[in-house]
N, C-alpha and C positions, 0 to 999 in steps of 0.2 A: 624632742625629736633630734636625732643625731644626723649630721650631714652625710653619713654613710648608710643610713637606713634605706633599704630597698623595698620594704613593706611598711606601709603606714596604716595603722588601725585608727579610725576616726570615730569618736563618740559624739554625742550631741553637746552636752555641757555637764560638767561634774555636778553631782547631787550634793545635798547638804553635808553628808558624812565625809565625802571626798574634799569638799571645800574646807571644812573644819580641820581635817587632818593634813591638808596640803598634799594629798596623794590621789592619784587616779585610782578609781574603783576601790575605795576604802570601806564601803558598806560591807559588813561582815557576811551578808547573804548574797552579795553580788558574786556571780560565778565567773567573772572575767579571769581571775588569776588561776582558778581551777581549770578552766577550759584551756587556756594557753599552756598551763603546766602539763596537762595531758597530751597536748599536741607536741610540745617540746621534750616530753619525758623528763621534766624537771619539777621538783616540789615547790613551785612558785608560791603557792598559798601559804607555805610554811616559812618562807624566807623573809628576811627584813626587806623593807621597801627598796632601799638602795640596791640590794642584791637582785631583786626582781628586775629592776630597770637595767642593771648591768647585764643580766642574762638575756633580756629582750634585745638589747643593743648588740650583744655577741652573735645573735641570730639574725641581725639586720632588720629588726622590728622597732619602729618608732610609734609613739602615741601622740595624738592631738585631738582637737575638737573642731567640729564644723561651725559651732556657734562661738563668736567672739565675745558678745555681750547680750544679755537679756535680763528681763525681770521675771522672777518666778517665785511663787510661794511653794515651799516644799521642794521635792526632788523630781516630780513627774514631768516628763517632756510635754505632756498635754497642758501643763500650766505655764509654759514659756510664752512670754509676751514681749513686745518691743524687741524683736530678735534682730541682731546684726550678725551676719555670717563672716567667717574668716574667708579670705580671698584664696580659694583653692587653685585657681588658674595661675596666680602669681607663684604660689607654692610649687606647682608642677614645673613652671619655667625655671625656678631657682634650684630645683632638685631633680635634674634629669635622670639620676640613678634610680629613682622610684620605679618599681615594676608592678606594684599592686596597691590599690587603695581598698581597704576592707572597712565597711561601714557597720558599726555596732548598733543595730537597731534601726527601726523604720524612720525615725526623725533624722538621723544622720544620713540614711540612704536617700531621703527626699532632697537633701542639700546638694546632691551630686549634679543637679540639673545644669549648672554652668559648665560642667566638665563633659557633657554629652558631646561626642565627636572627638574627644581627646584620645590620643594613642596610649592608653594605659588600661590595664585590667582593673575592673571594679567588681567587688564582691559584696553583696548584701548578706549580713549576718543576723541571725536572730539575737535580740538584745540579751545581754548577760545580766540585765537587771532582775532583781527578785520580783519586780512588778510584772514581768513578762513570764507567764506561767507555763510555757512550753517545757516539757520534761527535759532533764539534763542530757540524756542520751540523744535526743533529737537535735538539741542545740549543738552538741559536740559533733554530730555527723556533718552538719553544715560547716561548722568552724574548721573541721579537718581539711576543707578545701584550701586553706592557707598553705598546707604542707607542700603543694606542688610548686610554690614559690620560694620555699625555704632553702633548697639546695643552691639556688642562684643568689640568695640573699646574704649568705655568710660572707664576712669580710675576708 
């Protein structure tokens, strides 16, 4: 996450493909890059990883996880055990420029509880994971709610 990001998309914890690649949303069937690409009108899914991140930062979007550490077999959030969360309250205090926290999936959304009452917009998003079988058009319709924060997010 960049110090200038005004939108922060929070996932739960990277899955095995992402951990192996050292990249967010590296599973080839994960729809994250396609969803954001459609929202930003950029071919993110076709770009090299570094270019994807650069494009997000140019639009004021950062990425992070709600889970700092956990044990998990496989990649499903349902398999998370011994979970330790990142300190989102400290993050907000250190990043007053943030205007939106968007939570990618139900596990990430549940981790917002310490933030209840905080003066920041919070948006639950349907998971971009291939394990979440909601059709793409329905996911995109909800993810498009990010656009109302984009004009104020650009540097």
